[in-house]
C-alpha positions as CSV (number, residue, x, y, z in Angstrom):
1,M,112.9,96.2,104.9
2,F,111.0,94.1,102.5
3,V,108.7,96.9,101.5
4,R,111.5,99.5,101.2
5,D,114.2,97.4,99.6
6,I,112.2,95.1,97.4
7,L,108.7,96.4,96.6
8,I,109.4,100.2,96.3
9,Q,112.7,99.6,94.5
10,M,110.9,97.4,91.9
11,L,108.3,100.1,91.2
12,E,110.9,102.8,90.9
13,S,113.4,100.8,88.8
14,M,113.5,101.2,85.0
15,N,114.7,97.6,84.7
16,T,111.5,96.1,86.1
17,N,109.1,94.9,83.4
18,Y,105.4,95.6,83.3
19,Q,104.3,92.2,84.7
20,M,106.5,92.6,87.8
21,R,105.2,96.1,88.4
22,A,101.7,94.9,88.1
23,L,102.4,92.1,90.6
24,V,104.0,94.6,93.1
25,L,100.9,96.8,92.8
26,Q,98.7,93.8,93.5
27,V,100.8,93.1,96.6
28,F,100.3,96.7,97.8
29,R,96.6,96.4,97.1
30,T,96.4,93.3,99.2
31,I,98.5,94.8,102.0
32,L,96.7,98.0,102.1
33,K,93.2,96.5,102.1
34,A,93.3,96.5,105.9
35,P,92.8,100.1,107.0
36,R,95.2,99.8,109.9
37,V,98.2,98.8,107.9
38,I,99.1,102.2,106.6
39,L,98.6,103.6,110.1
40,E,100.9,100.9,111.5
41,F,103.5,101.8,108.8
42,F,103.2,105.5,109.8
43,V,103.4,104.9,113.6
44,N,106.2,102.4,113.4
45,Y,108.4,104.0,110.7
46,D,107.4,107.6,109.9
47,C,107.3,108.7,113.5
48,Q,110.9,107.4,114.2
49,V,113.6,110.0,113.4
50,S,116.1,107.3,112.3
51,H,113.7,105.5,109.9
52,L,112.7,106.1,106.4
53,N,109.2,107.6,106.0
54,I,107.8,104.4,104.5
55,A,104.1,105.4,104.6
56,Q,104.9,108.7,103.0
57,V,107.0,107.0,100.3
58,I,104.3,104.4,99.6
59,I,101.5,107.0,99.3
60,E,103.5,109.4,97.1
61,L,104.6,106.6,94.8
62,L,101.0,105.2,94.5
63,C,99.7,108.8,93.9
64,K,102.3,109.4,91.1
65,I,101.2,106.1,89.4
66,A,97.5,106.9,89.8
67,Q,98.0,110.4,88.4
68,G,99.9,109.1,85.4
69,K,103.2,110.8,86.3
70,Y,104.9,107.5,85.2
71,A,103.7,108.0,81.6
72,R,106.9,107.1,79.9
73,P,106.9,103.7,78.0
74,E,109.2,102.1,80.6
75,F,106.6,102.6,83.3
């Protein structure tokens, strides 16, 4: 819940300032340093029919940021 409802929402929201987004990206960087974490997200959330595909959402969001798809000034 924390990842989905707090961290991802903060990155996607236009109301979040740059410093908070940078802090959220640092949190993701720290969390994803351990190679098993994204695998655990996938196994525990993405493989369940009733759950949100959290690993997919995280990877897609980070890819958009890395590719510059959030190029508008508010991002």
